[in-house]
FIZA-955453 format. One record per residue (C-alpha): residue number from 0; residue in one letter; x, y, z. Coordinates in steps of 0.25 Angstrom, whole numbers, padded with zeros to 4 digits. Each point is the difference from the previous one (the first is absolute). Example, Ala and Ser with C-alpha at 12.3 -4.5 7.8 and 13.67 -1.06 7.14 Angstrom:
<sedrens>
<num:0, residuo:A, u:0049, v:-0018, w:0031> $
<num:1, residuo:S, u:0006, v:0014, w:-0002> $
</sedrens>
This chain:
<sedrens>
<num:0, residuo:M, u:0058, v:0069, w:0041> $
<num:1, residuo:A, u:-0005, v:-0014, w:-0005> $
<num:2, residuo:L, u:0013, v:-0002, w:-0008> $
<num:3, residuo:I, u:0009, v:0003, w:0012> $
<num:4, residuo:E, u:-0009, v:-0009, w:0009> $
<num:5, residuo:N, u:0003, v:-0011, w:-0010> $
<num:6, residuo:G, u:0015, v:0002, w:0002> $
<num:7, residuo:M, u:0003, v:0006, w:-0013> $
<num:8, residuo:S, u:0011, v:0011, w:0002> $
<num:9, residuo:N, u:0000, v:0004, w:-0015> $
<num:10, residuo:P, u:-0015, v:0002, w:-0004> $
<num:11, residuo:E, u:0003, v:0005, w:-0014> $
<num:12, residuo:S, u:0009, v:-0012, w:-0003> $
<num:13, residuo:W, u:-0011, v:-0009, w:0005> $
<num:14, residuo:L, u:-0010, v:0007, w:-0008> $
<num:15, residuo:S, u:0009, v:-0002, w:-0012> $
<num:16, residuo:G, u:0002, v:-0015, w:0003> $
<num:17, residuo:V, u:-0016, v:-0001, w:0001> $
<num:18, residuo:R, u:-0002, v:0007, w:-0013> $
<num:19, residuo:L, u:0010, v:-0008, w:-0007> $
<num:20, residuo:K, u:-0005, v:-0013, w:0006> $
<num:21, residuo:R, u:-0014, v:0003, w:-0005> $
<num:22, residuo:Q, u:0006, v:0002, w:-0014> $
<num:23, residuo:L, u:0007, v:-0013, w:0000> $
<num:24, residuo:E, u:-0012, v:-0007, w:0005> $
<num:25, residuo:D, u:-0009, v:0006, w:-0011> $
<num:26, residuo:Y, u:0011, v:-0004, w:-0010> $
<num:27, residuo:T, u:0001, v:-0014, w:0004> $
<num:28, residuo:N, u:-0015, v:-0002, w:0002> $
<num:29, residuo:C, u:-0001, v:0004, w:-0015> $
<num:30, residuo:I, u:0011, v:-0011, w:-0003> $
<num:31, residuo:N, u:-0008, v:-0010, w:0008> $
<num:32, residuo:N, u:-0014, v:0004, w:-0006> $
<num:33, residuo:L, u:0004, v:0000, w:-0014> $
<num:34, residuo:I, u:0009, v:-0012, w:-0001> $
<num:35, residuo:W, u:-0009, v:-0008, w:-0008> $
<num:36, residuo:Q, u:-0003, v:0011, w:-0010> $
<num:37, residuo:R, u:0015, v:0002, w:-0002> $
<num:38, residuo:Q, u:0003, v:-0014, w:-0002> $
<num:39, residuo:A, u:-0012, v:-0001, w:-0010> $
<num:40, residuo:I, u:0007, v:0011, w:-0008> $
<num:41, residuo:F, u:0014, v:-0006, w:0001> $
<num:42, residuo:F, u:-0005, v:-0013, w:-0004> $
<num:43, residuo:A, u:-0008, v:0005, w:-0012> $
<num:44, residuo:A, u:0012, v:0008, w:-0005> $
<num:45, residuo:T, u:0009, v:-0012, w:0001> $
<num:46, residuo:M, u:-0009, v:-0009, w:-0007> $
<num:47, residuo:L, u:-0001, v:0010, w:-0012> $
<num:48, residuo:A, u:0015, v:0002, w:0000> $
<num:49, residuo:A, u:0002, v:-0015, w:0000> $
<num:50, residuo:A, u:-0010, v:-0003, w:-0011> $
<num:51, residuo:Y, u:0005, v:0011, w:-0010> $
<num:52, residuo:Y, u:0015, v:0001, w:0005> $
<num:53, residuo:S, u:0010, v:-0008, w:0008> $
<num:54, residuo:S, u:-0007, v:-0008, w:0010> $
<num:55, residuo:T, u:0013, v:-0003, w:0007> $
<num:56, residuo:A, u:0003, v:0015, w:0002> $
<num:57, residuo:A, u:-0015, v:0003, w:0004> $
<num:58, residuo:L, u:0001, v:-0011, w:0011> $
<num:59, residuo:I, u:0013, v:0005, w:0005> $
<num:60, residuo:C, u:-0005, v:0014, w:0001> $
<num:61, residuo:Y, u:-0013, v:-0004, w:0007> $
<num:62, residuo:A, u:0008, v:-0008, w:0010> $
<num:63, residuo:A, u:0009, v:0013, w:0003> $
<num:64, residuo:V, u:-0013, v:0008, w:0002> $
<num:65, residuo:L, u:-0006, v:-0011, w:0008> $
<num:66, residuo:M, u:0012, v:0000, w:0009> $
<num:67, residuo:T, u:-0002, v:0015, w:0003> $
<num:68, residuo:E, u:-0014, v:-0002, w:0003> $
<num:69, residuo:L, u:0004, v:-0010, w:0011> $
<num:70, residuo:L, u:0009, v:0010, w:0006> $
<num:71, residuo:D, u:-0011, v:0010, w:0000> $
<num:72, residuo:L, u:-0009, v:-0010, w:0007> $
<num:73, residuo:S, u:0011, v:-0004, w:0010> $
<num:74, residuo:L, u:0002, v:0015, w:0003> $
<num:75, residuo:A, u:-0015, v:0002, w:0002> $
<num:76, residuo:R, u:-0001, v:-0011, w:0010> $
<num:77, residuo:R, u:0012, v:0006, w:0008> $
<num:78, residuo:L, u:-0007, v:0013, w:0000> $
<num:79, residuo:E, u:-0013, v:-0006, w:0005> $
<num:80, residuo:A, u:0008, v:-0006, w:0012> $
<num:81, residuo:W, u:0006, v:0013, w:0004> $
<num:82, residuo:Q, u:-0007, v:0007, w:0012> $
<num:83, residuo:G, u:0009, v:0012, w:0002> $
<num:84, residuo:N, u:0000, v:0014, w:-0006> $
<num:85, residuo:D, u:0014, v:0004, w:0001> $
<num:86, residuo:T, u:0006, v:0008, w:-0012> $
<num:87, residuo:K, u:0013, v:-0008, w:-0001> $
<num:88, residuo:T, u:-0007, v:-0013, w:-0002> $
<num:89, residuo:A, u:-0010, v:0006, w:-0010> $
<num:90, residuo:R, u:0011, v:0006, w:-0008> $
<num:91, residuo:R, u:0007, v:-0014, w:0000> $
<num:92, residuo:F, u:-0013, v:-0005, w:-0006> $
<num:93, residuo:L, u:-0001, v:0011, w:-0010> $
<num:94, residuo:A, u:0014, v:-0003, w:-0005> $
<num:95, residuo:T, u:-0004, v:-0015, w:-0002> $
<num:96, residuo:V, u:-0012, v:0005, w:-0007> $
<num:97, residuo:M, u:0009, v:0008, w:-0009> $
<num:98, residuo:A, u:0009, v:-0012, w:-0003> $
<num:99, residuo:N, u:-0012, v:-0009, w:-0003> $
<num:100, residuo:T, u:-0006, v:0011, w:-0009> $
<num:101, residuo:A, u:0013, v:0001, w:-0008> $
<num:102, residuo:L, u:0001, v:-0015, w:-0002> $
<num:103, residuo:S, u:-0015, v:-0001, w:-0004> $
<num:104, residuo:A, u:0000, v:0012, w:-0010> $
<num:105, residuo:L, u:0013, v:-0005, w:-0006> $
<num:106, residuo:G, u:-0006, v:-0014, w:-0001> $
<num:107, residuo:I, u:-0012, v:0005, w:-0007> $
<num:108, residuo:S, u:0009, v:0009, w:-0009> $
<num:109, residuo:L, u:0009, v:-0011, w:-0004> $
<num:110, residuo:F, u:-0012, v:-0008, w:-0004> $
<num:111, residuo:V, u:-0005, v:0010, w:-0009> $
<num:112, residuo:I, u:0014, v:0003, w:-0006> $
<num:113, residuo:V, u:0002, v:-0014, w:-0003> $
<num:114, residuo:V, u:-0013, v:0000, w:-0008> $
<num:115, residuo:A, u:0003, v:0013, w:-0007> $
<num:116, residuo:L, u:0014, v:-0005, w:-0004> $
<num:117, residuo:Q, u:-0007, v:-0012, w:-0007> $
<num:118, residuo:Q, u:-0008, v:0009, w:-0009> $
<num:119, residuo:S, u:0003, v:0006, w:-0013> $
<num:120, residuo:S, u:-0004, v:0015, w:-0002> $
<num:121, residuo:T, u:-0015, v:-0001, w:0003> $
<num:122, residuo:G, u:-0001, v:0011, w:0010> $
<num:123, residuo:H, u:0001, v:-0010, w:0012> $
<num:124, residuo:F, u:-0014, v:0001, w:0003> $
<num:125, residuo:T, u:-0001, v:-0013, w:0009> $
<num:126, residuo:P, u:0012, v:0003, w:0009> $
<num:127, residuo:M, u:-0004, v:0015, w:0001> $
<num:128, residuo:F, u:-0014, v:-0004, w:0004> $
<num:129, residuo:F, u:0005, v:-0010, w:0010> $
<num:130, residuo:L, u:0009, v:0011, w:0006> $
<num:131, residuo:F, u:-0012, v:0011, w:-0001> $
<num:132, residuo:A, u:-0009, v:-0010, w:0008> $
<num:133, residuo:A, u:0011, v:-0002, w:0011> $
<num:134, residuo:A, u:0003, v:0015, w:0001> $
<num:135, residuo:L, u:-0015, v:0004, w:0001> $
<num:136, residuo:F, u:-0002, v:-0011, w:0010> $
<num:137, residuo:A, u:0011, v:0006, w:0008> $
<num:138, residuo:A, u:-0005, v:0014, w:-0001> $
<num:139, residuo:V, u:-0014, v:-0005, w:0005> $
<num:140, residuo:N, u:0004, v:-0009, w:0011> $
<num:141, residuo:N, u:0014, v:0004, w:0005> $
<num:142, residuo:H, u:-0002, v:0014, w:0003> $
<num:143, residuo:Q, u:0001, v:-0002, w:0015> $
<num:144, residuo:L, u:0015, v:0001, w:0000> $
<num:145, residuo:V, u:0005, v:0011, w:-0009> $
<num:146, residuo:P, u:0015, v:-0004, w:0000> $
<num:147, residuo:A, u:-0004, v:-0014, w:-0004> $
<num:148, residuo:L, u:-0010, v:0005, w:-0011> $
<num:149, residuo:I, u:0011, v:0010, w:-0005> $
<num:150, residuo:L, u:0010, v:-0012, w:-0001> $
<num:151, residuo:R, u:-0009, v:-0009, w:-0007> $
<num:152, residuo:L, u:-0005, v:0010, w:-0010> $
<num:153, residuo:T, u:0014, v:0005, w:-0003> $
<num:154, residuo:I, u:0004, v:-0014, w:-0004> $
<num:155, residuo:Y, u:-0012, v:-0002, w:-0008> $
<num:156, residuo:G, u:0002, v:0014, w:-0007> $
<num:157, residuo:A, u:0014, v:-0004, w:-0003> $
<num:158, residuo:T, u:-0005, v:-0013, w:-0006> $
<num:159, residuo:F, u:-0010, v:0007, w:-0008> $
<num:160, residuo:L, u:0010, v:0009, w:-0006> $
<num:161, residuo:F, u:0010, v:-0012, w:-0003> $
<num:162, residuo:I, u:-0011, v:-0008, w:-0007> $
<num:163, residuo:A, u:-0005, v:0012, w:-0008> $
<num:164, residuo:S, u:0015, v:0003, w:-0004> $
<num:165, residuo:I, u:0003, v:-0014, w:-0005> $
<num:166, residuo:D, u:-0004, v:0003, w:-0014> $
<num:167, residuo:I, u:0007, v:0014, w:0000> $
<num:168, residuo:W, u:0013, v:-0007, w:0004> $
<num:169, residuo:R, u:-0002, v:-0011, w:-0010> $
<num:170, residuo:Y, u:-0004, v:0008, w:-0012> $
<num:171, residuo:N, u:0003, v:0015, w:0003> $
<num:172, residuo:P, u:-0013, v:0004, w:-0007> $
<num:173, residuo:P, u:-0004, v:0015, w:-0003> $
<num:174, residuo:L, u:-0006, v:0008, w:0010> $
<num:175, residuo:K, u:-0014, v:0000, w:-0007> $
<num:176, residuo:S, u:0000, v:-0016, w:0000> $
<num:177, residuo:E, u:-0009, v:-0009, w:0008> $
<num:178, residuo:P, u:0011, v:-0005, w:0009> $
<num:179, residuo:W, u:0002, v:0015, w:0005> $
<num:180, residuo:L, u:-0016, v:0001, w:0001> $
<num:181, residuo:H, u:0001, v:-0012, w:0010> $
<num:182, residuo:V, u:0010, v:0008, w:0008> $
<num:183, residuo:W, u:-0009, v:0012, w:0001> $
<num:184, residuo:T, u:-0012, v:-0009, w:0004> $
<num:185, residuo:V, u:0008, v:-0006, w:0011> $
<num:186, residuo:A, u:0003, v:0013, w:0006> $
<num:187, residuo:F, u:-0015, v:0004, w:-0001> $
<num:188, residuo:V, u:-0003, v:-0014, w:0007> $
<num:189, residuo:M, u:0010, v:0003, w:0011> $
<num:190, residuo:Y, u:-0006, v:0013, w:0003> $
<num:191, residuo:F, u:-0014, v:-0006, w:0000> $
<num:192, residuo:I, u:0005, v:-0011, w:0010> $
<num:193, residuo:I, u:0007, v:0011, w:0009> $
<num:194, residuo:D, u:-0012, v:0008, w:0000> $
<num:195, residuo:C, u:-0008, v:-0012, w:0004> $
<num:196, residuo:S, u:0010, v:-0002, w:0011> $
<num:197, residuo:F, u:-0002, v:0014, w:0006> $
<num:198, residuo:V, u:-0015, v:-0001, w:0000> $
<num:199, residuo:F, u:0000, v:-0013, w:0008> $
<num:200, residuo:L, u:0011, v:0005, w:0009> $
<num:201, residuo:K, u:-0008, v:0013, w:0003> $
<num:202, residuo:M, u:-0012, v:-0009, w:0003> $
<num:203, residuo:Y, u:0008, v:-0009, w:0009> $
<num:204, residuo:R, u:0007, v:0012, w:0007> $
<num:205, residuo:D, u:-0014, v:0007, w:0002> $
<num:206, residuo:R, u:-0005, v:-0013, w:0006> $
<num:207, residuo:L, u:0012, v:-0002, w:0009> $
<num:208, residuo:K, u:-0002, v:0014, w:0005> $
<num:209, residuo:Q, u:-0014, v:-0002, w:0004> $
<num:210, residuo:L, u:0004, v:-0013, w:0007> $
<num:211, residuo:E, u:0010, v:0008, w:0008> $
<num:212, residuo:V, u:-0010, v:0010, w:0004> $
<num:213, residuo:L, u:-0010, v:-0010, w:0004> $
<num:214, residuo:Q, u:0011, v:-0007, w:0008> $
<num:215, residuo:A, u:0004, v:0013, w:0007> $
<num:216, residuo:E, u:-0014, v:0003, w:0003> $
<num:217, residuo:H, u:-0002, v:-0014, w:0005> $
<num:218, residuo:I, u:0012, v:0002, w:0010> $
<num:219, residuo:K, u:-0006, v:0013, w:0005> $
<num:220, residuo:A, u:-0013, v:-0007, w:0002> $
<num:221, residuo:L, u:0006, v:-0011, w:0008> $
<num:222, residuo:E, u:0008, v:0010, w:0008> $
<num:223, residuo:A, u:-0013, v:0008, w:0003> $
<num:224, residuo:Y, u:-0007, v:-0013, w:0003> $
<num:225, residuo:K, u:0011, v:-0004, w:0010> $
<num:226, residuo:L, u:-0001, v:0013, w:0007> $
<num:227, residuo:K, u:-0015, v:-0001, w:0000> $
<num:228, residuo:S, u:0000, v:-0014, w:0006> $
<num:229, residuo:E, u:0011, v:0004, w:0011> $
<num:230, residuo:F, u:-0009, v:0013, w:0003> $
<num:231, residuo:V, u:-0012, v:-0008, w:0001> $
<num:232, residuo:S, u:0006, v:-0011, w:0009> $
<num:233, residuo:T, u:0007, v:0010, w:0009> $
<num:234, residuo:V, u:-0013, v:0008, w:0002> $
<num:235, residuo:S, u:-0008, v:-0013, w:0002> $
<num:236, residuo:H, u:0010, v:-0005, w:0011> $
<num:237, residuo:E, u:0000, v:0014, w:0007> $
<num:238, residuo:L, u:-0015, v:0000, w:0000> $
<num:239, residuo:R, u:-0002, v:-0014, w:0005> $
<num:240, residuo:T, u:0007, v:0003, w:0014> $
<num:241, residuo:P, u:-0009, v:0012, w:0004> $
<num:242, residuo:L, u:-0012, v:-0007, w:-0006> $
<num:243, residuo:T, u:0002, v:-0012, w:0008> $
<num:244, residuo:S, u:0000, v:0008, w:0013> $
<num:245, residuo:I, u:-0013, v:0008, w:-0005> $
<num:246, residuo:K, u:-0007, v:-0013, w:-0003> $
<num:247, residuo:G, u:0004, v:-0007, w:0013> $
<num:248, residuo:S, u:-0005, v:0012, w:0008> $
<num:249, residuo:L, u:-0013, v:0000, w:-0007> $
<num:250, residuo:D, u:-0002, v:-0015, w:0001> $
<num:251, residuo:L, u:0003, v:0002, w:0015> $
<num:252, residuo:I, u:-0010, v:0011, w:0002> $
<num:253, residuo:M, u:-0011, v:-0007, w:-0008> $
<num:254, residuo:S, u:0002, v:-0013, w:0008> $
<num:255, residuo:G, u:-0004, v:0007, w:0013> $
<num:256, residuo:A, u:0013, v:-0003, w:0007> $
<num:257, residuo:L, u:0002, v:0015, w:0003> $
<num:258, residuo:G, u:-0014, v:0001, w:0005> $
<num:259, residuo:P, u:-0014, v:0002, w:-0007> $
<num:260, residuo:V, u:0001, v:0008, w:-0013> $
<num:261, residuo:P, u:-0009, v:0012, w:0001> $
<num:262, residuo:E, u:-0013, v:-0001, w:-0009> $
<num:263, residuo:K, u:0004, v:0012, w:-0008> $
<num:264, residuo:V, u:0014, v:-0005, w:-0002> $
<num:265, residuo:A, u:-0002, v:-0014, w:-0004> $
<num:266, residuo:P, u:-0005, v:0002, w:-0014> $
<num:267, residuo:I, u:0012, v:0009, w:-0003> $
<num:268, residuo:A, u:0009, v:-0009, w:0006> $
<num:269, residuo:E, u:-0006, v:-0012, w:-0008> $
<num:270, residuo:I, u:0002, v:0007, w:-0013> $
<num:271, residuo:A, u:0014, v:0004, w:0004> $
<num:272, residuo:T, u:0003, v:-0015, w:0003> $
<num:273, residuo:K, u:-0005, v:-0005, w:-0013> $
<num:274, residuo:N, u:0007, v:0010, w:-0008> $
<num:275, residuo:S, u:0013, v:-0002, w:0007> $
<num:276, residuo:A, u:-0002, v:-0015, w:-0003> $
<num:277, residuo:R, u:-0002, v:0003, w:-0015> $
<num:278, residuo:L, u:0012, v:0009, w:0000> $
<num:279, residuo:A, u:0009, v:-0011, w:0007> $
<num:280, residuo:D, u:-0005, v:-0010, w:-0011> $
<num:281, residuo:L, u:0003, v:0010, w:-0011> $
<num:282, residuo:I, u:0014, v:0002, w:0006> $
<num:283, residuo:N, u:0002, v:-0015, w:0001> $
<num:284, residuo:D, u:-0004, v:-0002, w:-0014> $
<num:285, residuo:I, u:0009, v:0010, w:-0006> $
<num:286, residuo:L, u:0012, v:-0006, w:0008> $
<num:287, residuo:D, u:-0004, v:-0013, w:-0006> $
<num:288, residuo:L, u:-0001, v:0006, w:-0014> $
<num:289, residuo:Q, u:0014, v:0006, w:0001> $
<num:290, residuo:K, u:0006, v:-0013, w:0005> $
<num:291, residuo:F, u:-0006, v:-0007, w:-0013> $
<num:292, residuo:E, u:0005, v:0011, w:-0009> $
<num:293, residuo:A, u:0014, v:0000, w:0006> $
<num:294, residuo:G, u:0000, v:-0015, w:0000> $
<num:295, residuo:E, u:0002, v:-0001, w:0015> $
<num:296, residuo:M, u:-0013, v:-0008, w:0004> $
<num:297, residuo:V, u:0005, v:-0012, w:0008> $
<num:298, residuo:Y, u:-0008, v:-0013, w:0001> $
<num:299, residuo:N, u:0001, v:-0011, w:0010> $
<num:300, residuo:F, u:-0005, v:-0012, w:-0009> $
<num:301, residuo:R, u:-0004, v:-0013, w:0008> $
<num:302, residuo:P, u:-0011, v:-0011, w:-0001> $
<num:303, residuo:L, u:-0013, v:0006, w:0004> $
<num:304, residuo:E, u:-0013, v:-0009, w:0003> $
<num:305, residuo:L, u:-0010, v:0007, w:-0009> $
<num:306, residuo:G, u:-0013, v:-0003, w:0008> $
<num:307, residuo:R, u:0007, v:0007, w:0012> $
<num:308, residuo:L, u:0004, v:0012, w:-0008> $
<num:309, residuo:V, u:-0014, v:0002, w:-0005> $
<num:310, residuo:Q, u:-0006, v:-0002, w:0013> $
<num:311, residuo:D, u:0010, v:0010, w:0007> $
<num:312, residuo:A, u:-0003, v:0010, w:-0011> $
<num:313, residuo:V, u:-0015, v:-0001, w:0003> $
<num:314, residuo:D, u:0002, v:0001, w:0015> $
<num:315, residuo:A, u:0008, v:0012, w:-0001> $
<num:316, residuo:N, u:-0011, v:0008, w:-0008> $
<num:317, residuo:H, u:-0012, v:-0005, w:0008> $
<num:318, residuo:G, u:0001, v:0013, w:0008> $
<num:319, residuo:F, u:-0001, v:0009, w:-0012> $
<num:320, residuo:A, u:-0011, v:-0008, w:-0006> $
<num:321, residuo:D, u:-0008, v:0001, w:0013> $
<num:322, residuo:S, u:0002, v:0015, w:0001> $
<num:323, residuo:L, u:-0007, v:0001, w:-0014> $
<num:324, residuo:G, u:-0011, v:-0010, w:0003> $
<num:325, residuo:L, u:0005, v:-0010, w:-0010> $
<num:326, residuo:E, u:0002, v:-0015, w:0001> $
<num:327, residuo:L, u:0014, v:-0006, w:-0003> $
<num:328, residuo:V, u:0001, v:-0015, w:-0001> $
<num:329, residuo:S, u:0010, v:-0010, w:-0004> $
<num:330, residuo:D, u:-0003, v:-0011, w:-0010> $
<num:331, residuo:L, u:0011, v:-0010, w:0002> $
<num:332, residuo:P, u:0000, v:-0014, w:-0007> $
<num:333, residuo:E, u:0001, v:-0013, w:0008> $
<num:334, residuo:I, u:0014, v:-0003, w:-0005> $
<num:335, residuo:T, u:0011, v:0003, w:0010> $
<num:336, residuo:D, u:0015, v:0001, w:-0002> $
<num:337, residuo:V, u:-0001, v:0010, w:-0012> $
<num:338, residuo:F, u:0013, v:0007, w:0000> $
<num:339, residuo:I, u:0006, v:0012, w:-0008> $
<num:340, residuo:N, u:0014, v:0006, w:0000> $
<num:341, residuo:G, u:-0001, v:0015, w:0004> $
<num:342, residuo:D, u:0002, v:0011, w:0010> $
<num:343, residuo:E, u:-0011, v:0000, w:0010> $
<num:344, residuo:A, u:0000, v:0014, w:0004> $
<num:345, residuo:R, u:0000, v:0005, w:-0014> $
<num:346, residuo:L, u:-0011, v:-0010, w:-0004> $
<num:347, residuo:M, u:-0008, v:0005, w:0012> $
<num:348, residuo:Q, u:0002, v:0014, w:-0005> $
<num:349, residuo:V, u:-0006, v:-0004, w:-0014> $
<num:350, residuo:L, u:-0012, v:-0007, w:0006> $
<num:351, residuo:G, u:-0002, v:0011, w:0009> $
<num:352, residuo:N, u:-0001, v:0010, w:-0011> $
<num:353, residuo:I, u:-0009, v:-0008, w:-0008> $
<num:354, residuo:I, u:-0009, v:-0003, w:0011> $
<num:355, residuo:S, u:-0001, v:0014, w:0005> $
<num:356, residuo:N, u:-0003, v:0005, w:-0014> $
<num:357, residuo:A, u:-0011, v:-0011, w:-0001> $
<num:358, residuo:L, u:-0006, v:0005, w:0013> $
<num:359, residuo:K, u:0001, v:0015, w:-0004> $
<num:360, residuo:F, u:-0008, v:-0002, w:-0013> $
<num:361, residuo:S, u:-0010, v:-0010, w:0006> $
<num:362, residuo:R, u:-0015, v:0004, w:0002> $
<num:363, residuo:D, u:-0006, v:0001, w:0014> $
<num:364, residuo:G, u:-0002, v:-0014, w:0006> $
<num:365, residuo:G, u:0008, v:-0006, w:-0011> $
<num:366, residuo:R, u:0010, v:-0012, w:0001> $
<num:367, residuo:V, u:0014, v:-0002, w:-0004> $
<num:368, residuo:K, u:0005, v:-0014, w:-0002> $
<num:369, residuo:V, u:0015, v:-0004, w:0001> $
<num:370, residuo:G, u:0005, v:-0014, w:-0004> $
<num:371, residuo:F, u:0009, v:-0008, w:-0009> $
<num:372, residuo:R, u:0000, v:-0012, w:-0009> $
<num:373, residuo:A, u:0011, v:-0008, w:-0006> $
<num:374, residuo:L, u:0000, v:-0001, w:-0015> $
<num:375, residuo:G, u:0011, v:-0010, w:-0005> $
<num:376, residuo:G, u:0013, v:0006, w:0004> $
<num:377, residuo:K, u:-0006, v:0013, w:0004> $
<num:378, residuo:A, u:-0007, v:0006, w:0012> $
<num:379, residuo:R, u:-0011, v:0010, w:-0003> $
<num:380, residuo:I, u:-0003, v:0009, w:0012> $
<num:381, residuo:Y, u:-0013, v:0008, w:-0003> $
<num:382, residuo:I, u:-0007, v:0012, w:0007> $
<num:383, residuo:E, u:-0015, v:0001, w:-0004> $
<num:384, residuo:D, u:-0009, v:0011, w:0003> $
<num:385, residuo:N, u:-0014, v:0004, w:-0005> $
<num:386, residuo:G, u:0003, v:0015, w:0000> $
<num:387, residuo:I, u:-0001, v:0011, w:-0011> $
<num:388, residuo:G, u:0009, v:-0007, w:-0010> $
<num:389, residuo:I, u:0011, v:0005, w:-0009> $
<num:390, residuo:P, u:-0003, v:0007, w:-0013> $
<num:391, residuo:E, u:0006, v:-0006, w:-0013> $
<num:392, residuo:G, u:0012, v:0007, w:-0005> $
<num:393, residuo:A, u:0005, v:0003, w:0014> $
<num:394, residuo:H, u:0010, v:-0012, w:0001> $
<num:395, residuo:D, u:0013, v:0009, w:-0001> $
<num:396, residuo:N, u:-0006, v:0010, w:0010> $
<num:397, residuo:V, u:-0002, v:-0011, w:0010> $
<num:398, residuo:F, u:0014, v:-0003, w:0001> $
<num:399, residuo:A, u:0006, v:0014, w:-0003> $
<num:400, residuo:Q, u:0006, v:0009, w:0011> $
<num:401, residuo:F, u:-0008, v:0010, w:0007> $
<num:402, residuo:M, u:-0013, v:-0004, w:-0007> $
<num:403, residuo:Q, u:-0014, v:-0002, w:0005> $
<num:404, residuo:I, u:-0011, v:-0007, w:-0008> $
<num:405, residuo:D, u:-0010, v:0007, w:0009> $
<num:406, residuo:G, u:0003, v:0015, w:0001> $
<num:407, residuo:S, u:-0013, v:0004, w:0006> $
<num:408, residuo:D, u:-0002, v:0005, w:0014> $
<num:409, residuo:Q, u:-0009, v:-0012, w:0003> $
<num:410, residuo:R, u:0011, v:-0010, w:0002> $
<num:411, residuo:R, u:0000, v:-0007, w:0014> $
<num:412, residuo:A, u:0014, v:0003, w:0002> $
<num:413, residuo:G, u:0012, v:0007, w:-0006> $
<num:414, residuo:G, u:0012, v:-0006, w:-0006> $
<num:415, residuo:T, u:0014, v:0003, w:-0005> $
<num:416, residuo:G, u:-0002, v:-0005, w:-0014> $
<num:417, residuo:L, u:0013, v:-0008, w:0001> $
<num:418, residuo:G, u:-0005, v:-0013, w:0007> $
<num:419, residuo:M, u:-0003, v:-0007, w:-0013> $
<num:420, residuo:N, u:0012, v:0004, w:-0007> $
<num:421, residuo:I, u:0009, v:-0004, w:0012> $
<num:422, residuo:S, u:-0008, v:-0013, w:0001> $
<num:423, residuo:K, u:0002, v:-0003, w:-0015> $
<num:424, residuo:Q, u:0015, v:0002, w:0001> $
<num:425, residuo:I, u:0001, v:-0009, w:0013> $
<num:426, residuo:V, u:-0008, v:-0011, w:-0008> $
<num:427, residuo:E, u:0009, v:0001, w:-0012> $
<num:428, residuo:Q, u:0012, v:-0001, w:0009> $
<num:429, residuo:H, u:-0006, v:-0013, w:0005> $
<num:430, residuo:G, u:-0001, v:-0005, w:-0015> $
<num:431, residuo:G, u:-0015, v:0001, w:0001> $
<num:432, residuo:V, u:-0011, v:0007, w:-0007> $
<num:433, residuo:I, u:-0011, v:0010, w:0006> $
<num:434, residuo:D, u:-0012, v:0003, w:-0008> $
<num:435, residuo:Y, u:-0015, v:0001, w:0002> $
<num:436, residuo:I, u:-0014, v:-0003, w:-0006> $
<num:437, residuo:S, u:-0011, v:0010, w:0001> $
<num:438, residuo:S, u:-0014, v:0004, w:-0004> $
<num:439, residuo:L, u:-0004, v:0014, w:0002> $
<num:440, residuo:G, u:-0011, v:0001, w:0011> $
<num:441, residuo:E, u:0001, v:-0015, w:0004> $
<num:442, residuo:G, u:0014, v:-0001, w:0006> $
<num:443, residuo:T, u:0014, v:-0004, w:-0002> $
<num:444, residuo:T, u:0009, v:-0012, w:0002> $
<num:445, residuo:F, u:0015, v:0003, w:0002> $
<num:446, residuo:F, u:0010, v:-0012, w:-0001> $
<num:447, residuo:V, u:0014, v:-0003, w:0002> $
<num:448, residuo:E, u:0007, v:-0012, w:-0006> $
<num:449, residuo:L, u:0013, v:-0005, w:0006> $
<num:450, residuo:D, u:0008, v:-0013, w:-0003> $
<num:451, residuo:L, u:-0003, v:-0011, w:0010> $
<num:452, residuo:L, u:0011, v:-0006, w:0008> $
<num:453, residuo:D, u:0001, v:-0016, w:0000> $
<num:454, residuo:V, u:-0001, v:-0005, w:0015> $
<num:455, residuo:P, u:0012, v:-0009, w:-0002> $
<num:456, residuo:D, u:0009, v:0012, w:-0003> $
<num:457, residuo:L, u:-0003, v:0007, w:0013> $
<num:458, residuo:D, u:0011, v:0002, w:0010> $
<num:459, residuo:L, u:-0008, v:0005, w:0012> $
</sedrens>
């Protein structure tokens, strides 16, 4: 389903392209990561060959090998810039890799052959060891692309046999002579290298399969998450309409607009009113959460006078404070014209969440103080209470979804467990920070830090 939605008419071809691209990326990443290691090996081999054999031939061969290295690096850069997954482009890259591999292997083989031809009948230890190192390096690090690995090892294998056969051609020795022993030793070494290649190839293939399984599970999880989000959003919207009607009717009854509320009915109606308000808050918080997760939260940023914002938040929560028998006061500095850039409705939501929490967790007769201070280029809004405090180690839970620090039945008021998580996301979208300082049993101070806006930059 996901493949079709993405406009892919041939999923198998697409998956093949994705798999091949992954192998190409792994191959070229290895080229990039080991470039200096390879250069150190090539340079050391060149210096040895130049010191003991022909320096001119050694430098020419090194230049040829270096040229193939530059071609590989150029290919790696082009592959990094490729953003697609189509099989056709992936196969073109593979063809280029094969051509570069052939040139690289031939360059290295030419180097060791030139060294071998300059030797007398000594077993050709030096060129053989150079070639063995190159073949083993390929077996360990170039297993991501099997065609390229086979091509490289085939060229190296032919070079091994050629060097081992030089003395056979020169002197035609008997079968039990040392030159023939070198030939059989080369065959053993080639078997060893091929076996190493299979081991590393199997390890890589197993890792690739595990990665593909994880990717498939990730796609399934994303699809399930999308379905869940759509379901929650739909249900929340469908619940909001009848709940609004129920809550409005209960508010109308409790206001006395329809006549006196019977004494026996009033407590039940009051409970229903409070719970309908709690349910409305929960639905609104869930809808906000879905907007965040879908990236659909819209902000209306504009310059805001900080003192007025804080005072409005205090005024909006006075009724709740009075209902709990608590004092809610503002603590504003004498300075005026302190501005921030923000969405007024969303910042009021943040301050409302923090203030209501401070009131809920305050003791009888307690006081909650709300104010701000300008600190350099930052404004710090703080909400200070002398309530029960927050225990150590609860920081993550404070800002987690559906979490309540106080899960007892003695809370003054319920909550959705989403308010602080939503507040954190809103503040972060404003480029700010929200955090708290607390002493258990003494109280808590929450603060929100936002960037100040220079007055000359305002366009009011």
